[in-house]
mmCIF file of the N, C-alpha and C atoms, coordinates in Angstrom:
data_MODEL
# 
_entry.id   MODEL 
# 
loop_
_atom_site.group_PDB 
_atom_site.id 
_atom_site.type_symbol 
_atom_site.label_atom_id 
_atom_site.label_alt_id 
_atom_site.label_comp_id 
_atom_site.label_asym_id 
_atom_site.label_entity_id 
_atom_site.label_seq_id 
_atom_site.pdbx_PDB_ins_code 
_atom_site.Cartn_x 
_atom_site.Cartn_y 
_atom_site.Cartn_z 
_atom_site.occupancy 
_atom_site.B_iso_or_equiv 
_atom_site.pdbx_formal_charge 
_atom_site.auth_seq_id 
_atom_site.auth_comp_id 
_atom_site.auth_asym_id 
_atom_site.auth_atom_id 
_atom_site.pdbx_PDB_model_num 
ATOM 1   N N  . MET A 1 1  ? 28.407 64.280 113.833 1.00 0.00 ? 1  MET A N  1 
ATOM 2   C CA . MET A 1 1  ? 28.966 63.690 115.088 1.00 0.00 ? 1  MET A CA 1 
ATOM 3   C C  . MET A 1 1  ? 28.445 62.698 115.563 1.00 0.00 ? 1  MET A C  1 
ATOM 4   N N  . PRO A 1 2  ? 29.073 61.530 115.783 1.00 0.00 ? 2  PRO A N  1 
ATOM 5   C CA . PRO A 1 2  ? 28.493 60.120 116.065 1.00 0.00 ? 2  PRO A CA 1 
ATOM 6   C C  . PRO A 1 2  ? 27.879 59.989 117.493 1.00 0.00 ? 2  PRO A C  1 
ATOM 7   N N  . LYS A 1 3  ? 27.121 59.210 117.724 1.00 0.00 ? 3  LYS A N  1 
ATOM 8   C CA . LYS A 1 3  ? 26.188 58.880 118.909 1.00 0.00 ? 3  LYS A CA 1 
ATOM 9   C C  . LYS A 1 3  ? 27.218 58.592 120.060 1.00 0.00 ? 3  LYS A C  1 
ATOM 10  N N  . LEU A 1 4  ? 26.828 58.870 121.249 1.00 0.00 ? 4  LEU A N  1 
ATOM 11  C CA . LEU A 1 4  ? 27.808 58.650 122.158 1.00 0.00 ? 4  LEU A CA 1 
ATOM 12  C C  . LEU A 1 4  ? 27.226 57.295 122.837 1.00 0.00 ? 4  LEU A C  1 
ATOM 13  N N  . LYS A 1 5  ? 28.269 56.504 123.090 1.00 0.00 ? 5  LYS A N  1 
ATOM 14  C CA . LYS A 1 5  ? 27.856 55.201 123.875 1.00 0.00 ? 5  LYS A CA 1 
ATOM 15  C C  . LYS A 1 5  ? 27.267 55.323 125.361 1.00 0.00 ? 5  LYS A C  1 
ATOM 16  N N  . THR A 1 6  ? 26.403 54.638 125.814 1.00 0.00 ? 6  THR A N  1 
ATOM 17  C CA . THR A 1 6  ? 26.056 54.745 127.264 1.00 0.00 ? 6  THR A CA 1 
ATOM 18  C C  . THR A 1 6  ? 26.991 54.286 128.042 1.00 0.00 ? 6  THR A C  1 
ATOM 19  N N  . ARG A 1 7  ? 27.186 54.896 129.195 1.00 0.00 ? 7  ARG A N  1 
ATOM 20  C CA . ARG A 1 7  ? 28.220 54.545 130.399 1.00 0.00 ? 7  ARG A CA 1 
ATOM 21  C C  . ARG A 1 7  ? 27.460 53.381 130.859 1.00 0.00 ? 7  ARG A C  1 
ATOM 22  N N  . LYS A 1 8  ? 27.972 52.015 130.839 1.00 0.00 ? 8  LYS A N  1 
ATOM 23  C CA . LYS A 1 8  ? 27.225 51.123 131.519 1.00 0.00 ? 8  LYS A CA 1 
ATOM 24  C C  . LYS A 1 8  ? 27.214 50.967 133.104 1.00 0.00 ? 8  LYS A C  1 
ATOM 25  N N  . SER A 1 9  ? 28.271 51.649 133.579 1.00 0.00 ? 9  SER A N  1 
ATOM 26  C CA . SER A 1 9  ? 28.420 51.738 134.959 1.00 0.00 ? 9  SER A CA 1 
ATOM 27  C C  . SER A 1 9  ? 27.488 52.813 135.570 1.00 0.00 ? 9  SER A C  1 
ATOM 28  N N  . LEU A 1 10 ? 26.942 53.693 134.806 1.00 0.00 ? 10 LEU A N  1 
ATOM 29  C CA . LEU A 1 10 ? 26.120 54.631 135.284 1.00 0.00 ? 10 LEU A CA 1 
ATOM 30  C C  . LEU A 1 10 ? 24.530 54.019 135.337 1.00 0.00 ? 10 LEU A C  1 
ATOM 31  N N  . ILE A 1 11 ? 24.201 52.961 134.539 1.00 0.00 ? 11 ILE A N  1 
ATOM 32  C CA . ILE A 1 11 ? 22.999 52.458 134.617 1.00 0.00 ? 11 ILE A CA 1 
ATOM 33  C C  . ILE A 1 11 ? 22.563 51.818 135.932 1.00 0.00 ? 11 ILE A C  1 
ATOM 34  N N  . ASN A 1 12 ? 23.679 51.158 136.806 1.00 0.00 ? 12 ASN A N  1 
ATOM 35  C CA . ASN A 1 12 ? 23.426 50.627 137.803 1.00 0.00 ? 12 ASN A CA 1 
ATOM 36  C C  . ASN A 1 12 ? 23.396 51.563 139.044 1.00 0.00 ? 12 ASN A C  1 
ATOM 37  N N  . ARG A 1 13 ? 23.822 52.742 138.790 1.00 0.00 ? 13 ARG A N  1 
ATOM 38  C CA . ARG A 1 13 ? 23.922 53.748 139.887 1.00 0.00 ? 13 ARG A CA 1 
ATOM 39  C C  . ARG A 1 13 ? 22.841 54.843 139.799 1.00 0.00 ? 13 ARG A C  1 
ATOM 40  N N  . PHE A 1 14 ? 22.414 55.130 138.497 1.00 0.00 ? 14 PHE A N  1 
ATOM 41  C CA . PHE A 1 14 ? 21.320 56.344 138.647 1.00 0.00 ? 14 PHE A CA 1 
ATOM 42  C C  . PHE A 1 14 ? 20.011 55.709 137.821 1.00 0.00 ? 14 PHE A C  1 
ATOM 43  N N  . ARG A 1 15 ? 18.943 56.290 137.979 1.00 0.00 ? 15 ARG A N  1 
ATOM 44  C CA . ARG A 1 15 ? 17.698 56.021 137.228 1.00 0.00 ? 15 ARG A CA 1 
ATOM 45  C C  . ARG A 1 15 ? 17.214 57.650 136.790 1.00 0.00 ? 15 ARG A C  1 
ATOM 46  N N  . ILE A 1 16 ? 16.814 57.420 135.488 1.00 0.00 ? 16 ILE A N  1 
ATOM 47  C CA . ILE A 1 16 ? 16.024 58.793 134.876 1.00 0.00 ? 16 ILE A CA 1 
ATOM 48  C C  . ILE A 1 16 ? 14.756 58.368 134.869 1.00 0.00 ? 16 ILE A C  1 
ATOM 49  N N  . THR A 1 17 ? 13.901 59.468 135.425 1.00 0.00 ? 17 THR A N  1 
ATOM 50  C CA . THR A 1 17 ? 12.348 59.281 135.274 1.00 0.00 ? 17 THR A CA 1 
ATOM 51  C C  . THR A 1 17 ? 11.922 59.728 134.061 1.00 0.00 ? 17 THR A C  1 
ATOM 52  N N  . LYS A 1 18 ? 10.670 59.440 133.989 1.00 0.00 ? 18 LYS A N  1 
ATOM 53  C CA . LYS A 1 18 ? 9.832  59.965 132.532 1.00 0.00 ? 18 LYS A CA 1 
ATOM 54  C C  . LYS A 1 18 ? 10.109 61.453 132.483 1.00 0.00 ? 18 LYS A C  1 
ATOM 55  N N  . SER A 1 19 ? 9.854  62.323 133.442 1.00 0.00 ? 19 SER A N  1 
ATOM 56  C CA . SER A 1 19 ? 10.137 63.698 133.490 1.00 0.00 ? 19 SER A CA 1 
ATOM 57  C C  . SER A 1 19 ? 11.654 64.088 133.369 1.00 0.00 ? 19 SER A C  1 
ATOM 58  N N  . GLY A 1 20 ? 12.573 63.213 133.340 1.00 0.00 ? 20 GLY A N  1 
ATOM 59  C CA . GLY A 1 20 ? 13.962 63.791 133.308 1.00 0.00 ? 20 GLY A CA 1 
ATOM 60  C C  . GLY A 1 20 ? 14.833 63.792 134.556 1.00 0.00 ? 20 GLY A C  1 
ATOM 61  N N  . LYS A 1 21 ? 14.145 63.600 135.619 1.00 0.00 ? 21 LYS A N  1 
ATOM 62  C CA . LYS A 1 21 ? 14.888 63.777 136.842 1.00 0.00 ? 21 LYS A CA 1 
ATOM 63  C C  . LYS A 1 21 ? 15.828 62.461 136.889 1.00 0.00 ? 21 LYS A C  1 
ATOM 64  N N  . VAL A 1 22 ? 17.141 62.771 137.633 1.00 0.00 ? 22 VAL A N  1 
ATOM 65  C CA . VAL A 1 22 ? 18.063 61.985 137.798 1.00 0.00 ? 22 VAL A CA 1 
ATOM 66  C C  . VAL A 1 22 ? 18.221 61.455 139.199 1.00 0.00 ? 22 VAL A C  1 
ATOM 67  N N  . LEU A 1 23 ? 17.732 60.204 139.662 1.00 0.00 ? 23 LEU A N  1 
ATOM 68  C CA . LEU A 1 23 ? 17.750 59.687 141.026 1.00 0.00 ? 23 LEU A CA 1 
ATOM 69  C C  . LEU A 1 23 ? 18.859 58.872 141.398 1.00 0.00 ? 23 LEU A C  1 
ATOM 70  N N  . ARG A 1 24 ? 19.396 59.037 142.620 1.00 0.00 ? 24 ARG A N  1 
ATOM 71  C CA . ARG A 1 24 ? 20.518 58.181 143.063 1.00 0.00 ? 24 ARG A CA 1 
ATOM 72  C C  . ARG A 1 24 ? 20.350 57.699 144.407 1.00 0.00 ? 24 ARG A C  1 
ATOM 73  N N  . ARG A 1 25 ? 21.246 56.775 144.889 1.00 0.00 ? 25 ARG A N  1 
ATOM 74  C CA . ARG A 1 25 ? 20.826 56.204 146.083 1.00 0.00 ? 25 ARG A CA 1 
ATOM 75  C C  . ARG A 1 25 ? 21.841 56.981 147.124 1.00 0.00 ? 25 ARG A C  1 
ATOM 76  N N  . GLN A 1 26 ? 21.793 56.838 148.341 1.00 0.00 ? 26 GLN A N  1 
ATOM 77  C CA . GLN A 1 26 ? 22.768 57.665 149.332 1.00 0.00 ? 26 GLN A CA 1 
ATOM 78  C C  . GLN A 1 26 ? 23.809 56.374 149.648 1.00 0.00 ? 26 GLN A C  1 
ATOM 79  N N  . GLY A 1 27 ? 24.791 56.779 150.226 1.00 0.00 ? 27 GLY A N  1 
ATOM 80  C CA . GLY A 1 27 ? 25.982 56.016 150.407 1.00 0.00 ? 27 GLY A CA 1 
ATOM 81  C C  . GLY A 1 27 ? 25.713 56.195 152.103 1.00 0.00 ? 27 GLY A C  1 
ATOM 82  N N  . PHE A 1 28 ? 26.907 55.596 152.785 1.00 0.00 ? 28 PHE A N  1 
ATOM 83  C CA . PHE A 1 28 ? 27.052 55.624 154.054 1.00 0.00 ? 28 PHE A CA 1 
ATOM 84  C C  . PHE A 1 28 ? 25.947 54.479 154.895 1.00 0.00 ? 28 PHE A C  1 
ATOM 85  N N  . ARG A 1 29 ? 25.766 53.356 154.080 1.00 0.00 ? 29 ARG A N  1 
ATOM 86  C CA . ARG A 1 29 ? 24.935 52.491 154.780 1.00 0.00 ? 29 ARG A CA 1 
ATOM 87  C C  . ARG A 1 29 ? 25.327 51.219 154.841 1.00 0.00 ? 29 ARG A C  1 
ATOM 88  N N  . ARG A 1 30 ? 26.606 50.921 154.512 1.00 0.00 ? 30 ARG A N  1 
ATOM 89  C CA . ARG A 1 30 ? 26.910 49.490 154.506 1.00 0.00 ? 30 ARG A CA 1 
ATOM 90  C C  . ARG A 1 30 ? 27.656 49.005 155.769 1.00 0.00 ? 30 ARG A C  1 
ATOM 91  N N  . HIS A 1 31 ? 28.506 49.859 156.589 1.00 0.00 ? 31 HIS A N  1 
ATOM 92  C CA . HIS A 1 31 ? 29.189 49.182 157.830 1.00 0.00 ? 31 HIS A CA 1 
ATOM 93  C C  . HIS A 1 31 ? 29.172 50.389 158.824 1.00 0.00 ? 31 HIS A C  1 
ATOM 94  N N  . LEU A 1 32 ? 29.376 49.958 160.113 1.00 0.00 ? 32 LEU A N  1 
ATOM 95  C CA . LEU A 1 32 ? 29.468 50.964 161.209 1.00 0.00 ? 32 LEU A CA 1 
ATOM 96  C C  . LEU A 1 32 ? 28.109 51.588 161.416 1.00 0.00 ? 32 LEU A C  1 
ATOM 97  N N  . LYS A 1 33 ? 26.957 50.486 161.309 1.00 0.00 ? 33 LYS A N  1 
ATOM 98  C CA . LYS A 1 33 ? 25.662 50.961 161.631 1.00 0.00 ? 33 LYS A CA 1 
ATOM 99  C C  . LYS A 1 33 ? 25.281 51.088 163.107 1.00 0.00 ? 33 LYS A C  1 
ATOM 100 N N  . ALA A 1 34 ? 26.097 50.575 163.983 1.00 0.00 ? 34 ALA A N  1 
ATOM 101 C CA . ALA A 1 34 ? 25.709 50.439 165.240 1.00 0.00 ? 34 ALA A CA 1 
ATOM 102 C C  . ALA A 1 34 ? 25.862 51.837 165.636 1.00 0.00 ? 34 ALA A C  1 
ATOM 103 N N  . ASN A 1 35 ? 26.783 52.908 165.417 1.00 0.00 ? 35 ASN A N  1 
ATOM 104 C CA . ASN A 1 35 ? 26.696 54.255 165.868 1.00 0.00 ? 35 ASN A CA 1 
ATOM 105 C C  . ASN A 1 35 ? 25.905 55.306 165.317 1.00 0.00 ? 35 ASN A C  1 
ATOM 106 N N  . LYS A 1 36 ? 25.008 54.595 164.005 1.00 0.00 ? 36 LYS A N  1 
ATOM 107 C CA . LYS A 1 36 ? 24.146 55.586 163.159 1.00 0.00 ? 36 LYS A CA 1 
ATOM 108 C C  . LYS A 1 36 ? 22.776 55.385 163.978 1.00 0.00 ? 36 LYS A C  1 
ATOM 109 N N  . SER A 1 37 ? 21.991 56.463 164.303 1.00 0.00 ? 37 SER A N  1 
ATOM 110 C CA . SER A 1 37 ? 20.692 56.379 164.771 1.00 0.00 ? 37 SER A CA 1 
ATOM 111 C C  . SER A 1 37 ? 19.631 55.718 163.663 1.00 0.00 ? 37 SER A C  1 
ATOM 112 N N  . ALA A 1 38 ? 18.570 54.921 164.259 1.00 0.00 ? 38 ALA A N  1 
ATOM 113 C CA . ALA A 1 38 ? 17.630 54.243 163.261 1.00 0.00 ? 38 ALA A CA 1 
ATOM 114 C C  . ALA A 1 38 ? 17.067 55.150 162.399 1.00 0.00 ? 38 ALA A C  1 
ATOM 115 N N  . LYS A 1 39 ? 16.925 56.430 162.855 1.00 0.00 ? 39 LYS A N  1 
ATOM 116 C CA . LYS A 1 39 ? 16.255 57.521 161.980 1.00 0.00 ? 39 LYS A CA 1 
ATOM 117 C C  . LYS A 1 39 ? 17.164 57.774 161.045 1.00 0.00 ? 39 LYS A C  1 
ATOM 118 N N  . ARG A 1 40 ? 18.445 58.191 161.193 1.00 0.00 ? 40 ARG A N  1 
ATOM 119 C CA . ARG A 1 40 ? 19.510 58.181 160.168 1.00 0.00 ? 40 ARG A CA 1 
ATOM 120 C C  . ARG A 1 40 ? 19.488 57.201 159.089 1.00 0.00 ? 40 ARG A C  1 
ATOM 121 N N  . LEU A 1 41 ? 19.572 55.811 159.560 1.00 0.00 ? 41 LEU A N  1 
ATOM 122 C CA . LEU A 1 41 ? 19.461 54.764 158.692 1.00 0.00 ? 41 LEU A CA 1 
ATOM 123 C C  . LEU A 1 41 ? 18.338 54.762 157.568 1.00 0.00 ? 41 LEU A C  1 
ATOM 124 N N  . ARG A 1 42 ? 17.010 54.989 158.383 1.00 0.00 ? 42 ARG A N  1 
ATOM 125 C CA . ARG A 1 42 ? 15.891 55.051 157.619 1.00 0.00 ? 42 ARG A CA 1 
ATOM 126 C C  . ARG A 1 42 ? 15.885 55.965 156.559 1.00 0.00 ? 42 ARG A C  1 
ATOM 127 N N  . ASN A 1 43 ? 16.249 57.217 156.708 1.00 0.00 ? 43 ASN A N  1 
ATOM 128 C CA . ASN A 1 43 ? 16.593 58.294 155.800 1.00 0.00 ? 43 ASN A CA 1 
ATOM 129 C C  . ASN A 1 43 ? 17.504 57.911 154.692 1.00 0.00 ? 43 ASN A C  1 
ATOM 130 N N  . LEU A 1 44 ? 18.409 57.261 155.115 1.00 0.00 ? 44 LEU A N  1 
ATOM 131 C CA . LEU A 1 44 ? 19.578 56.947 153.994 1.00 0.00 ? 44 LEU A CA 1 
ATOM 132 C C  . LEU A 1 44 ? 18.989 55.851 152.990 1.00 0.00 ? 44 LEU A C  1 
ATOM 133 N N  . LYS A 1 45 ? 18.023 55.252 153.394 1.00 0.00 ? 45 LYS A N  1 
ATOM 134 C CA . LYS A 1 45 ? 17.243 54.300 152.526 1.00 0.00 ? 45 LYS A CA 1 
ATOM 135 C C  . LYS A 1 45 ? 16.737 54.923 151.274 1.00 0.00 ? 45 LYS A C  1 
ATOM 136 N N  . LYS A 1 46 ? 16.144 56.188 151.462 1.00 0.00 ? 46 LYS A N  1 
ATOM 137 C CA . LYS A 1 46 ? 15.551 56.831 150.441 1.00 0.00 ? 46 LYS A CA 1 
ATOM 138 C C  . LYS A 1 46 ? 16.492 57.300 149.145 1.00 0.00 ? 46 LYS A C  1 
ATOM 139 N N  . THR A 1 47 ? 15.999 57.239 148.006 1.00 0.00 ? 47 THR A N  1 
ATOM 140 C CA . THR A 1 47 ? 16.692 57.635 146.908 1.00 0.00 ? 47 THR A CA 1 
ATOM 141 C C  . THR A 1 47 ? 16.276 59.212 146.722 1.00 0.00 ? 47 THR A C  1 
ATOM 142 N N  . ILE A 1 48 ? 17.314 59.931 146.364 1.00 0.00 ? 48 ILE A N  1 
ATOM 143 C CA . ILE A 1 48 ? 17.322 61.193 146.331 1.00 0.00 ? 48 ILE A CA 1 
ATOM 144 C C  . ILE A 1 48 ? 17.787 61.759 144.746 1.00 0.00 ? 48 ILE A C  1 
ATOM 145 N N  . GLU A 1 49 ? 17.141 62.995 144.438 1.00 0.00 ? 49 GLU A N  1 
ATOM 146 C CA . GLU A 1 49 ? 17.315 63.646 143.258 1.00 0.00 ? 49 GLU A CA 1 
ATOM 147 C C  . GLU A 1 49 ? 18.605 64.363 143.148 1.00 0.00 ? 49 GLU A C  1 
ATOM 148 N N  . LEU A 1 50 ? 19.331 64.150 141.935 1.00 0.00 ? 50 LEU A N  1 
ATOM 149 C CA . LEU A 1 50 ? 20.499 64.659 141.781 1.00 0.00 ? 50 LEU A CA 1 
ATOM 150 C C  . LEU A 1 50 ? 20.179 66.050 140.988 1.00 0.00 ? 50 LEU A C  1 
ATOM 151 N N  . THR A 1 51 ? 20.737 67.060 141.218 1.00 0.00 ? 51 THR A N  1 
ATOM 152 C CA . THR A 1 51 ? 20.346 68.418 140.736 1.00 0.00 ? 51 THR A CA 1 
ATOM 153 C C  . THR A 1 51 ? 21.602 69.053 140.081 1.00 0.00 ? 51 THR A C  1 
ATOM 154 N N  . GLY A 1 52 ? 21.273 70.161 139.148 1.00 0.00 ? 52 GLY A N  1 
ATOM 155 C CA . GLY A 1 52 ? 22.229 70.748 138.505 1.00 0.00 ? 52 GLY A CA 1 
ATOM 156 C C  . GLY A 1 52 ? 23.113 70.305 137.666 1.00 0.00 ? 52 GLY A C  1 
ATOM 157 N N  . PHE A 1 53 ? 24.407 70.689 137.511 1.00 0.00 ? 53 PHE A N  1 
ATOM 158 C CA . PHE A 1 53 ? 25.379 70.357 136.608 1.00 0.00 ? 53 PHE A CA 1 
ATOM 159 C C  . PHE A 1 53 ? 25.665 68.822 136.552 1.00 0.00 ? 53 PHE A C  1 
ATOM 160 N N  . TYR A 1 54 ? 25.739 68.115 137.826 1.00 0.00 ? 54 TYR A N  1 
ATOM 161 C CA . TYR A 1 54 ? 26.261 66.893 137.965 1.00 0.00 ? 54 TYR A CA 1 
ATOM 162 C C  . TYR A 1 54 ? 25.092 65.958 137.360 1.00 0.00 ? 54 TYR A C  1 
ATOM 163 N N  . ALA A 1 55 ? 23.587 66.481 137.487 1.00 0.00 ? 55 ALA A N  1 
ATOM 164 C CA . ALA A 1 55 ? 22.497 65.856 136.744 1.00 0.00 ? 55 ALA A CA 1 
ATOM 165 C C  . ALA A 1 55 ? 22.536 65.919 135.246 1.00 0.00 ? 55 ALA A C  1 
ATOM 166 N N  . LYS A 1 56 ? 22.973 66.961 134.624 1.00 0.00 ? 56 LYS A N  1 
ATOM 167 C CA . LYS A 1 56 ? 23.021 67.114 133.392 1.00 0.00 ? 56 LYS A CA 1 
ATOM 168 C C  . LYS A 1 56 ? 24.218 66.266 132.706 1.00 0.00 ? 56 LYS A C  1 
ATOM 169 N N  . LYS A 1 57 ? 25.324 66.059 133.476 1.00 0.00 ? 57 LYS A N  1 
ATOM 170 C CA . LYS A 1 57 ? 26.536 65.323 133.002 1.00 0.00 ? 57 LYS A CA 1 
ATOM 171 C C  . LYS A 1 57 ? 26.018 63.755 133.009 1.00 0.00 ? 57 LYS A C  1 
ATOM 172 N N  . VAL A 1 58 ? 25.329 63.559 134.095 1.00 0.00 ? 58 VAL A N  1 
ATOM 173 C CA . VAL A 1 58 ? 24.809 61.999 134.109 1.00 0.00 ? 58 VAL A CA 1 
ATOM 174 C C  . VAL A 1 58 ? 23.967 61.578 133.126 1.00 0.00 ? 58 VAL A C  1 
ATOM 175 N N  . ARG A 1 59 ? 22.816 62.578 132.972 1.00 0.00 ? 59 ARG A N  1 
ATOM 176 C CA . ARG A 1 59 ? 21.905 62.425 131.550 1.00 0.00 ? 59 ARG A CA 1 
ATOM 177 C C  . ARG A 1 59 ? 22.602 62.251 130.272 1.00 0.00 ? 59 ARG A C  1 
ATOM 178 N N  . LYS A 1 60 ? 23.693 63.083 130.092 1.00 0.00 ? 60 LYS A N  1 
ATOM 179 C CA . LYS A 1 60 ? 24.300 63.073 129.023 1.00 0.00 ? 60 LYS A CA 1 
ATOM 180 C C  . LYS A 1 60 ? 25.058 61.626 128.832 1.00 0.00 ? 60 LYS A C  1 
ATOM 181 N N  . ALA A 1 61 ? 25.838 61.183 129.829 1.00 0.00 ? 61 ALA A N  1 
ATOM 182 C CA . ALA A 1 61 ? 26.743 59.948 129.807 1.00 0.00 ? 61 ALA A CA 1 
ATOM 183 C C  . ALA A 1 61 ? 25.494 58.917 129.606 1.00 0.00 ? 61 ALA A C  1 
ATOM 184 N N  . MET A 1 62 ? 24.369 58.800 129.971 1.00 0.00 ? 62 MET A N  1 
ATOM 185 C CA . MET A 1 62 ? 23.414 57.645 129.853 1.00 0.00 ? 62 MET A CA 1 
ATOM 186 C C  . MET A 1 62 ? 22.780 57.889 128.584 1.00 0.00 ? 62 MET A C  1 
ATOM 187 N N  . GLY A 1 63 ? 23.106 59.017 127.828 1.00 0.00 ? 63 GLY A N  1 
ATOM 188 C CA . GLY A 1 63 ? 22.404 58.871 126.333 1.00 0.00 ? 63 GLY A CA 1 
ATOM 189 C C  . GLY A 1 63 ? 21.017 59.445 126.441 1.00 0.00 ? 63 GLY A C  1 
ATOM 190 N N  . LYS A 1 64 ? 20.686 60.363 127.481 1.00 0.00 ? 64 LYS A N  1 
ATOM 191 C CA . LYS A 1 64 ? 19.178 60.584 127.663 1.00 0.00 ? 64 LYS A CA 1 
ATOM 192 C C  . LYS A 1 64 ? 19.332 62.086 127.300 1.00 0.00 ? 64 LYS A C  1 
# 
């Protein structure tokens, strides 16, 4: 079976840690910020872990 090519679009969107966790950024931060609270915007800055089925899919697509 041939090796899978890395999905280049995923390299910009996800990061895989040494331990194999898949991290992603959160959406809803681009516009309409005036009606979002400062607390909400602050929490949206954080990267969060992708879990379960999708994490496995992303890891495979990134060739890890």
